[in-house]
C-alpha positions in Angstrom: -124.1 169.0 -38.4 -125.1 170.5 -34.7 -124.9 174.5 -34.5 -126.9 175.1 -30.8 -126.1 173.2 -28.0 -128.8 170.7 -27.5 -130.4 171.3 -24.4 -133.0 169.3 -21.9 -136.9 169.3 -22.9 -140.3 167.7 -22.5 -142.3 167.3 -25.2 -145.5 165.1 -26.0 -144.4 161.7 -28.2 -145.4 159.6 -31.7 -145.7 155.8 -31.4 -144.9 154.0 -34.1 -144.3 150.0 -32.4 -142.9 148.4 -35.7 -139.4 146.6 -35.1 -136.6 147.1 -38.3 -137.8 150.2 -39.9 -135.3 150.7 -42.8 -133.9 153.9 -44.2 -135.8 153.3 -47.0 -139.3 153.2 -44.6 -138.1 156.4 -43.5 -137.3 157.9 -46.4 -138.2 156.6 -50.0 -135.1 156.6 -52.0 -136.5 158.6 -55.0 -136.6 161.7 -52.6 -132.4 161.4 -52.3 -131.6 164.0 -55.2 -130.4 166.6 -52.4 -127.9 167.5 -51.0 -129.7 169.9 -48.6 -130.3 169.1 -45.3 -133.3 170.9 -44.1 -137.4 170.4 -46.1 -137.9 166.2 -46.1 -139.7 166.9 -43.2 -143.3 166.6 -45.4 -141.5 162.9 -47.2 -140.5 161.2 -43.8 -142.0 157.6 -43.9 -144.0 159.3 -47.1 -145.4 155.7 -48.1 -146.4 154.5 -44.8 -148.3 158.3 -44.7 -149.5 159.4 -47.9 -151.9 157.1 -49.5 -151.8 157.4 -53.8 -153.0 160.4 -54.3 -151.0 161.9 -52.5 -153.9 162.3 -48.9 -152.7 161.8 -45.5 -153.9 158.1 -44.0 -155.7 159.6 -41.0 -154.8 156.4 -39.1 -150.8 156.8 -39.6 -149.7 157.5 -35.6 -147.6 161.2 -37.7 -150.6 162.3 -39.4 -152.6 161.4 -35.4 -153.8 165.9 -34.0 -152.0 164.4 -31.1 -148.7 163.8 -33.0 -148.8 167.6 -33.6 -145.4 169.4 -32.5 -144.3 165.9 -31.2 -140.2 165.9 -30.6 -139.9 162.3 -29.7 -140.3 159.3 -32.1 -140.8 156.5 -29.7 -140.0 153.1 -32.4 -139.3 149.4 -32.3 -136.9 147.3 -32.3 -133.2 147.6 -34.4 -134.9 150.9 -35.8 -133.1 152.3 -39.4 -132.0 149.6 -40.5 -131.2 149.5 -43.8 -129.1 151.6 -46.0 -127.0 154.8 -44.7 -129.1 157.4 -46.7 -127.8 159.9 -44.1 -131.1 161.5 -45.2 -132.9 159.4 -43.1 -132.0 161.7 -39.9 -132.6 164.6 -42.1 -136.0 163.4 -42.5 -136.8 163.1 -38.8 -135.1 166.7 -37.5 -137.3 168.5 -40.5 -140.2 166.3 -39.5 -139.7 168.3 -35.7 -138.4 165.2 -34.1 -135.6 165.5 -31.8 -135.2 162.2 -29.9 -136.2 159.0 -31.2 -136.8 156.2 -28.8 -136.2 152.6 -29.6 -134.1 149.2 -28.0 -131.7 148.6 -30.6 -130.7 150.8 -33.3 -128.9 150.1 -36.8 -125.1 151.0 -35.7 -124.3 153.9 -38.9 -127.5 155.6 -38.3 -126.4 155.9 -34.8 -124.2 158.0 -36.0 -125.5 159.4 -38.7 -128.1 160.6 -35.8 -125.4 161.9 -33.2 -124.0 163.7 -36.1 -126.7 165.3 -36.9 -127.9 166.5 -33.8 -131.2 163.9 -33.8 -130.5 161.5 -30.5 -131.1 157.7 -30.4 -132.1 156.9 -27.2 -131.3 153.2 -26.0 -133.8 151.5 -23.4 -135.0 148.1 -22.6 -138.4 146.7 -23.8 -139.9 147.7 -20.5 -139.4 150.9 -20.5 -141.1 151.2 -24.9 -144.1 148.9 -23.6 -144.8 151.9 -20.4 -144.4 154.8 -23.2 -147.0 152.7 -25.9 -149.7 151.3 -23.2 -149.4 155.7 -22.4 -150.1 156.7 -25.2 -152.8 154.0 -26.5 -155.2 155.7 -24.2 -158.5 158.0 -25.5 -157.6 161.5 -25.9 -153.7 160.6 -24.1 -151.3 163.2 -24.6 -148.6 161.7 -22.8 -145.3 163.5 -21.9 -141.7 162.6 -22.0 -138.5 164.4 -20.5 -135.5 164.4 -22.4 -132.3 165.3 -20.5 -128.9 164.9 -22.3 -126.5 166.2 -19.6 -127.7 163.6 -17.4 -129.0 160.8 -19.3 -131.7 159.9 -18.7 -135.5 160.0 -20.1 -138.8 160.8 -17.8 -141.7 159.2 -18.2 -144.9 159.9 -18.2 -145.4 158.1 -14.7 -142.9 159.9 -13.0 -139.6 157.3 -13.3 -137.0 158.4 -14.6 -134.4 156.0 -16.6 -130.6 156.0 -18.2 -129.3 156.0 -21.1 -125.8 156.3 -22.4 -124.5 158.2 -25.5 -120.7 157.8 -25.9 -118.8 160.4 -24.7 -117.6 162.6 -27.2 -120.8 162.0 -28.7 -122.7 163.8 -25.7 -119.8 166.5 -25.9 -119.9 167.6 -29.3 -124.7 167.5 -29.0 -124.3 169.3 -25.4 -121.7 172.2 -27.2 -123.2 172.0 -30.3 -120.1 171.5 -32.1 -118.6 168.8 -34.9 -115.9 167.1 -35.3 -114.2 169.4 -36.9 -115.2 172.0 -34.8 -113.7 170.2 -31.9 -109.9 169.7 -34.3 -110.2 173.5 -34.2 -110.6 174.5 -30.9 -107.3 172.3 -30.7 -105.6 173.8 -32.8 -103.3 175.9 -30.6 -102.3 172.6 -28.9 -101.6 171.0 -31.9 -99.5 174.2 -33.4 -97.6 174.1 -29.9 -96.8 169.8 -30.6 -96.1 169.7 -34.0 -93.4 173.0 -33.0 -91.9 170.5 -30.2 -91.8 167.5 -32.5 -90.0 169.3 -34.8 -87.6 171.1 -32.8 -87.4 167.0 -30.9 -86.7 165.7 -34.2 -83.8 168.9 -35.3 -82.0 168.0 -32.4 -81.0 164.4 -32.9 -78.3 162.9 -34.1 -77.2 162.9 -38.0 -77.4 159.5 -38.4 -80.8 158.3 -36.0 -82.8 160.9 -39.0 -81.0 159.8 -41.9 
């Protein structure tokens, strides 16, 4: 549930070049007992991120020193497939991500992301390849810029790439509101409509109303 406007930002990013990352991999089912939106960041990608003793695996991208403070995850195709658990989005947000870049997203995951303030950015495979290549260089800490208002991302080479977000979801994110907030904002208009409708019905002939 967004509570603050989604603003433009520039950040380093983490590359997780794996297709079909499902929600059980993002947050395993054993962590779904909570209904709290916070506190799940440490369990994001838990079974890939830690070994059986709970020790971070040094070869997993999120455990790299270069991943510290990264706000963008660059993933493979069909990100967020599997079950509809909203906890997957909460875990990614808790891990510090504000956006995920992929060539495609599962529909339910996309809806959950947009409803919770995580921006799913769909681009073509060439953009993903360029981001992966820039991040693979030794000692590299490339950055990506995200501008929801303009619906563009800025690649490390300076190229600007457009993306699309549904207009209503974009409005909600940019204003830090959700569907209920928008409805409440329109309460005066709703009341006027209901009043005018009641007046219209009450003046109709009785035989029509019956």
